[in-house]
N, C-alpha and C positions, 0 to 999 in steps of 0.2 A: 243482619247475619254477619256482615263484614265487621261491624263494630264489636260484636260478641267475640269473633275470632281474634280481633286485635287485642281486646281486653284480656282474653285467656292467654294469648302468647306473651303479653306483657307480664302477667302474673307468673307464668312459667319461667320467664327470663329472670325476674327478680328472685324467684326461688333458687334457680341455678346459681345465681351470683352469691346469694347469702350462704348457700350450702358450700360453695367453693371457698368462701372466706373462712368458714368453720373448719373445713378439711385442710385448708392451707396452713392454718395455725397448728393443727395436729401434725401435718407433714413436716413442718419446720422442727418439731420436737423429735419425730421418729425417723427422719430421713436416713440417718446412719444405719439404723437397724434394717430398714427396707433395702438400702443399697447393699448391705452385707448379705442379705438373703438372695438378692439377684446375682451377686458375685458368686455365691455358692452354687447357683444354678449353672453358671459357666464351668466351674470346677467339676461339677457332676458330669457335664458333657465332655470335659477334657479327660476325666477318668474313664468314661465309656469309650472314648476314642483310643485311649492308651491300651485298654485290654484287647482291642481288636488286633493289635500287633501280636498279641500272645495267642490268639485263637488258632486252633488247629482243627480243620474239618474232619469229620469221621462219621461212622454210621449213626443214624438217628437212634436215640435211646428208646427203650420200650416205655410206652406211656399210656396209661389207662384212658386219658382224655382223647388221645389220637385214635384209640380203638373204638371209642363210643361216638365221637363227633366226626361226621364226614368232612373231608378236606375241601376247603373252598377253592383252592387252586390259585395260581398267579393272577388270573383274570378277575377274581372276586376278592382278592386279598385286601383291596382298598376299603371294603365294607367296615372292617373294624376301625380303620383310621378315620373314616367319615363319622362313625359313631362317637369316637373319642373327640373329634373336632366339635361336634354338637355339644357334648358335655362341657368341654373347655370354654367355648365362647359363650355358652348359656350362663355359666358361672360368672364369667367376667361381666356380662351385662347385668346380672342380678346384683353383683357387688357394687355397681355404680348406680343402681336404681334410686337410692335416696336423693340423688341430684334432681330427679324428675317427679317421683311419686311422693305422696303425702305420708305413706306408711313407712316411717323411718325408725327401724329397730336397732340400728347400729351405725357406727362411723366406718366409712370405706377404708380409711387409712389403718384403723385398728383391726379390721377384718383381714386385710392383707398382711399385716404384721403377724397375726396368728397363723395364717395359711402358710406363709414362708417359713415360719418356725417349724410347723409340722412337716413341710416338704424337706427342709434341710436335715432334720433329725432322721427321717425315713431314708433319704438318699445317702446319708453317711453310713447307715447300716447296710444299704444295698451295695455300696462301693466295697465294703469289707467282705461281703459274701461273694461277689463275682470275681474279686481278685484272689480269694482263697482257693477256689476251684473253678477252672474253666471247662465248661461242658461244650461238646460239639453242637453248634447252633442248628435248630430244626428248620429255620427259615430257608427259603429257596436259594437266596444269594449266599447263604452260609454253608451250603452243602459241597461235598467234594466235586470238583470240576468247575465250580464257579470262580470267575476271576476275582470276585470280591471276598471270597472266603478267607484268603490270606493277604495281608497287606505287606507290600515290600518295605524295606527300610526307608524311612523318610529322607528326602534329599536335604531338607533343612528344617530347623526348629519351627518355622512359621507354618509349615504343612501340618504340624501337630497342633500348634496353638490356635490356628484358625479353624480346626476341626473339619477341614475340607468341606465347609458349609456350602450348600445344604446337603450334598450327596453323602457326606460322611455321617450326618445325623440320621438320615433315613435308612442307610444301608450298613448299620453297625452289626458286629457279631461278637459273641463272647460275654456280653453283659446280660446274663440271663437271670440268675437268682438274685433278686426277684423283680417282677415287672414294674418298670417305670410308669407305664401307662396306668397301671392299677394304683400306683401311689397317688398320682394326680386325681384320678377318678374318685378314690375313696376319701381323700382329704376334702375334695369339693363336696361330696355327698354328706360327709359327717359335719362339715361346717354349715351346710344348709339345714341339716337335721336340727342343729342347735339354734341357729339364728334365723332360719326361714320362717314364714308365717302360713304357708299354704300346705295343708295336710296332704292333699292330692299330689302336689309336686314332690313332696318328701317320699311318698310311696312310689311315684314314678321314677324318682332318682335312684332308689334302691333296685328297682326292677331293671333299670337301664344299666346299672353297675354289674348286675348278674349277667345280662345279655352281653355286655362288653367283655366280661371274663370268658364267656363261651366263644365269642367271635375271635378273640386273640388266640385261643387254643385251636379253633377250626382253621384259622389262617396260618397255623404252624409258626407263629412268631415267638411263642414261648412254650415251654413244657408246662404240664398241669401243676407241677410243684412250684413253679414261679408264681402262678396265680394263687395257689393255696397259701403259700408263705406270705404273699402280699396282703391277703385278707386279714390274717390274724396279726401280722406285724404292724401294719399301718393303724389298725384299730387300737392296738396297745400303745403305740407311740402317741397317737392323738390323745388318748385317755390320760397318760402320764404327763405329757408336755402341757396339756390344757390345765391340769391341776397346778402346775408350776407358774403359769402365766397369770398376771393380774386379771381379775374379772372385768369384762367390759360393762360400762354403764348402760342401763336400759334407757332408750330414748323416748319411747312412747309416753307422751304426757309429761315429760321431764324438762323440756326445753325452757330456758329462762327467757325473760322478755328481751327484746332487741333494743329497747330504749329504757332510760332510767324510770324507776317506778313513780317519781314525784311529778312527772309531767301530767298536764290536765288538758281537757278539751279535745281539740283536734289531734294533738300529739298523742294523747291516750288512745284515741280511736285508731290512729295509724299504727300504734304499737300492737293493738289487738289484731288488726288486719295482718300485720307481718307475722304475728304468732300463728295465725291460722294458716298462712302460706307455708310455714315450716312444718306444721304438725297435722294439718288437715282436719282440725277439730276446733270447736268453739268453746274450749275450756275457759272458766273464769280465772281471775287472778290468783285464786287459792291454789290452782293446779300448777302455777308457775314456780312455786317454791321448790327448792331442791329436795329430792327424796333420796335418802341414803339407803342403799340396799341392806336388808337384814340377813343376808346369807352368810355373814361372817367373813367374806372375802374382801380384800382390798381392791380398789378400782384401778383402771389404767392410769388415772391422773390424780394420784395422791388421795384416794379415799372419797372423792366426790365426783359428780358428773361434770363433764366439760361445759363451761358456760358458752353459750352460743351468741353472746353479746359482742360480736366482733364488728358490728356495723355502727356502734355508737361511739367509736373513737378510742375505746379502751383496748389494752393489749395484755 
């Protein structure tokens, strides 16, 4: 039993190392795009912080969602945040699962490149809308009489640039149309819909997105219009941005051998074992040939799948 566990751990470690080598090569090519996407996340937070200075509390607007859904109250307002946290961290774990599991349909670096592109495009539209018109926030800390409803003039620029983290992030006002939580939720769900493999999880993800929408309204964190606009805007953004991005190569059964094809004997056997580690299948050498997609789109890496032969000394 101990030997079996040791052998499986050794296989898992080799797989993680090989996958890391492949992803690192991609990361060195795409790091500027990934960094730009992360910087845009900061600027989105900075814009949301800035609009809080413009927020003026007032009577809560008439809203059909508020009439239909009972108010959760301050004590249960965390339910929507907990649901969002489950969605957020579940997607992160799924995006890194190729490092552990054999079912490898995508490259993690390329998935996050697309996700950040979807987020940046959606957040840019969001910044334009909530700066165009500031609505009185329906959240409890944004209502008249709350100390957080109006922000005093900042004492220095650092107070703005540092976003008063984390308090300023969780207790913002004025950045309403449309919901940032729904941007992340829908981008994650749409990405899994395209690149995920479990039909049940896809259905569960959409149901969770609907529940998240209702919880946000019931928590009075957004008006119903913020949720409705998010649903059609994010779907349209993902649809059009995805068409502009290069198509990702399909990894199932596409991986190339980790060692040169002219090796024989033990080296050839080792090559086959390493291929199995990466793909979880016992495909013969005919399956190791590159397959060019016939969908008419160009791939992320110049029209062909990314070679995974990073362990044989080639670069």
